[in-house]
N, C-alpha and C positions, 0 to 999 in steps of 0.2 A: 504494500500500500504506500502510495506517495503522500508525503505531508507537504509537498510544495507543488506549485504549478508554474510553468514558465509565464513570464509577463506577456500579455496580449494587448494589442491596440484596442482601446475602448470602442465599443460599437456605438452608433448613434442612439440606440435604444437605452444603453446603460447610462449615457450622458443625460438623456431626457429624464430617466428615473432619478438621477442625482439632483437635477434641477427641480423636479417636482417635490422631492423630499425637503430640499432647502427652502422652497416656497412655503411648504406646510409648517416647517419649524419657525420661519419668520412670522407667518400669520399667527401662530400660537403665541409667540413672544409679544406680539403687538396687540393681543386681545381680540383678533379677528376670529370668527367662527371657523372651526376646522370642518371641512366637508366630510360627510359620512355616507356610506352606501345606503340606498333606500331600504326601509324595513321590509321583512318578508311580506309578500302579498301586495306590495305597492305596484300600481300599473307601470309598465315600461313606457317610455316616451313613444307617442304615436308616430308612425312613419308617415311619409308623404301620402296624402289621400289619393285614391284612384279617382280618375275622371271618367265620365260616361257620355256617350253620344249615340244617337240613333242613326243606323245605317239600314235603310230599307225597312224590313219587318223585324229587325233585331236591335237590341240594345247591346252596345259593345263597351268594354272598359278599356282603359289606357294601356292595358297589357295585351290587348288584342283578343280577349276572350269574349264569348257571348255571355251576356249577363241576363239572367231571368230573376226578377224579384220574388223571393219567398220569405214570408215572415208573419209577424203577428201585430195586431193593433194594440196600442197602449191607450186604454179608454180614459179620457179625462181632458180637462181644460176647456171644454166647450160649453159648460153650464155657467149661468150668471153668478152662482155662488162658488166659483171654482176653488177659492181658498179653503173652503170648508167641506167640499164634496168628498165623499168617501173614496171615490176613484182617484182623485188627485192626491190624496194622502198616501196612496200606494204607488205613485210615480217615483220610484226609488232606483238607486243604482242596482240593487239586488234584482229588480224587475228586468233591467236592461241586461244584466249578466245572464239571467235565466233565459231571456229571449235568444241570446247568442249561443250559450253553451248547452242548454237543455232542449230548446225548440229548433235549433239549427237554423236560425233566422239570419239572412244576410241583409234584411231590411225590417224596420219597424215603422208603424204609422202612428201619428199623434193628432188627435182632434183639437181644433182651435176655433175660437169665435172672435170675430172682429169687434163685437161689443165689449169684450174683455180687453182687447188690445187698446181700444180707443176710449176706455173708461176714464182716462185722464188726458190732459192736453200737454204735449202733442200726442203722447201715448202713455200707457201705464208701464212704468219702468219695472215694477215687480213682476208683471205678467211676462214681459219680454225677457227678464232675467230668468224666469222659470223655464221658458222655452230654450234659452241659451244653455241652461243646465242640462236639459234632455239632449240637446244637440252635442254638447261636449261629451256626455256619457256615451252616446252612440258612437262618436268618433273614437273614444277611448277603448270601446269594445269592438272596434272595426266593423260596425254595423251602419248601414245607411238609414236615414230617417226621412219619412214622407210626412210633410206638414199638410194637414187637411183643413180647409176652411169650411166650417159648418154653421148653419143658421137654425137648425132644428130646435135648439133650446132658447133661441132669442126671437128673431123676427119671423121665423118659419117661412121666409120667402122662397119662391120656387125657382128663381133664376138670379143671376148676379145683378148687382146695381153698382152705382158709383162707389159706394162703400167698399165693394169687393176690389175695385181698382186701387183704392187708397191703401187697403190692407196689403195687397201684393206689391205695390210700389215701395212700401216701407220694408217689408220682409225680404223682398228680392235684393234690394240694396244691402240690407243687413247681412245676408248670407251669400253674397256674390262670390266670395272666396272660399266657400265651403261646398265643394262639389258632391259631398255625401248627403247634402240636404236636397230633397226633392219637393216639388210643389204640386199638390192636388188642389186645383184652383177653385172648385165649387163642388161640394158634396151632394150627390144625388139630385141633379136638376130634374124638374118636372114641368109638364105643360101647364100654362096658366089656365084658370077656369074659363070655360067657354070656347077654348081653342082645341082644334084637333092636333094629333101628333104631327101631321104634315105641316100645319100652320105654325107649329112651335119650333120646328127645326131651324128656320131662318132667324128666329129670335135667339135661340140657343147659340147660333154661330155669330150673328152680327148685331144683335140687340134690337130694341124697339119697344114701344109701349111702356117706357120708363125703365126698361132693363138694358143692361149692357151685354154684349156678346162675349163668348169665350175668346174671340179674336182680339177684342180690345184689351183684355187682360194679358194675353200673350204678348201683344205689341208693347204694353207697358213694361212687362218684365224684360223683354229683349231690348227695349229702348234704353234700359238701364245698363246695358252691356252684360247682362246676366245670362249664362248658358246652362244653368242647372236644368235637370230634367223636369218637364212639365207634364202632369197627368190631367186628362180631361175626361170627366164622366159623361157617358151617353145619357139620353133622355130616359123617361120612365124610371126615375130613381136609379139610374145607372144600369138598367136591364136591357136597354135598347140601343143598338148601334146601327140600325138600318139606314138612318139618314146621314150617317157620317160621310159616305162616299160622295153624296151630292153637296155636302156642306163642310168640306174639309177646312180645317184651321191651318193657315199658312204660318210657317216658321220652322225652326230647327228644334230637334230634341223633344218632340212631342210624342206622348204615349196616350192611347185611348184606354179608358178604364171601364170595367163592367162590375156590377154587383149581382152575380147570378143566384140570388137567394131562391129557394124553392117556393112553390105556390101552385095555384090551379093552372097557370099558363107556363110554368117553368119546371116541369117534372119529367119530361121525356127528351130523348135525343132530338126528336123533331122540333120540340119547343126551343131547345138550345140552338139548333141550326137556324131557326127562324129569327130569333132575337139578336144573336151575335155570331154564331158559328159560321154561317155562310159568308159573312163579311170577313171574319178572321181568315177563312180559307184562301181568300184571294187578296187580302190586304197587303199593301206595301208599307205598312206602319205597324209598330208593336202594339199589342193589347195585353193588359194586365187586369186580373180580377183583384182590384186593390181593396176590396172588402167583401168578405163572404164567410158564412158560417151556418151551422145547423145545431140546434139545441132545443131543449124543452121550453115551450112557450105556448100561449093560447092563441097567438095570431096565425094567419094563414100561411106564413112561411114555414111552419113546422109541419112535416108530413110523417105519418106513422111508418111509411116505407123508407125513411131516411137511411137506416143502416145499409140498405141495398143501393139506394140512389147515390150516396156520397162517394163510394169508390168508383161508380160509373162516371160521375161528373169529373172527378179528379183525373181519371184516365182520359176523358174527353178533352179536358183543358191541357193535359200534357201533350197529347197528339197535336194540338194546335199551338204549342209553345207559349201558352198563356200562364204567366206567373200568378201566384196567389198570396194575398195578405189575409190571414184568418182573423175573424172578429170573435173575441178579443180576450186579453188576459184579465178576465173578470169572473167572479164566482158564477157558476152555472153555465158559462159560455165555453171557454177553453179549459178552465181550471175548476177544481172543487175547493170551495173556501178560498182563502187568500194564499194558498200554497201554490207557487208558480211551477212547481215540479210534480204536481198531482193532477194530471189531465183528466178531463171528462172522458167518458167512453160509452159505447153501446154495449153494455155488459149485463143488461137485464133481458129476460125473455121477450118483453115487449117494450117498444119505444113509445112512451105515452106523451102526447103533446099537452101536458098539463103541468104548469109550474108558475110560480110568481117570478117577478124580476125585482131585485136580484134573487137568484136561486142558491141558497146556502145548503142545500141537501148534500150530505157527504157522499151520496151516490148519484149526483147529478149526471144526466146523460147528455152526450154531445160528441163533437168530432175531435176532441182533444188528442186522444191517443192515435187516432187514424191520421190526423193532419201532421202530427209530430213524425210519424213513420214516413209519411210522404215527403216531408222536408228533408229528413235524414237521407233519403234515397236520391233526392233530386237537386237539392240546393248546393250551388257552388259557393263556398264561403268567400267572403270579401277579404281575401288575404293575398 
């Protein structure tokens, strides 16, 4: 065994190490804080975010991969008492972590209301700060986040108005450098009373009768130099895309969205073909089911044959390359109680469409387990 080593020329790495040690000693002597490694479990610094763009009928990412959104909705922030709403109290980092790691989500969606954003002048800073927090958590977990403008709990308007333009003017500027933030510009548009579906499509696209069109909102966002993905729901509360081919919205990075909930007119393949499938089969634009679910409820969207229909619809959407955002991480919908890793299931002999909302039944029935398996098999993680 040698007790000596021949002298060597110091390597650049060894010199750098000596310099670092001397700097740390000097810092300690001067009372400056000494850097420490992050504690166990601390998030690692986020890498540069992926960017997304639409190429024909596909969404592509900046690594050249086809991107299909798969994920879950975070229910909250759209009610007028959002600070005290039970759903908002559960918008936590744990929820985001579960969405990513347990549900295999590459995208989450978050419901918002313009009345909450503009509750103060020029805007409610607390509300925007809470949105910012969700956006940061999403990026920290390498998940995209879809911000959804909703009016169901406020004015219940059926189409966008000038208020919608002001909402997206502010948020698009705010998130212009956050490509992992997507915009669903109006949740579930519907035809105004007294108008047919055919009469409503021009209003949906270009506005009129006191409404603004989807085109004006897109023009506002793009006029701010913002290229984030924009999602546009079809008519009939997002169930109908038949008028899109005649009323296309002009602009880049546009995705059309459907909400293919079951019901009397949406329970067979022929129904799906009629409302959106035939359009999707020949479309040169992407389509995403950016809200959909099946759970126990008393409304017409719940069908006793759901345990059979759900896998059929998921297979149908997969063949058309339509992504899915499942509704929602909330008791009785995707989860049982407030346990984000305890999914609902069709595990009773009969699927009964009878339950209150929220449904805190520890055996609540729904698509949770089935959709989780579907995401695990199909979702390409945002990594």
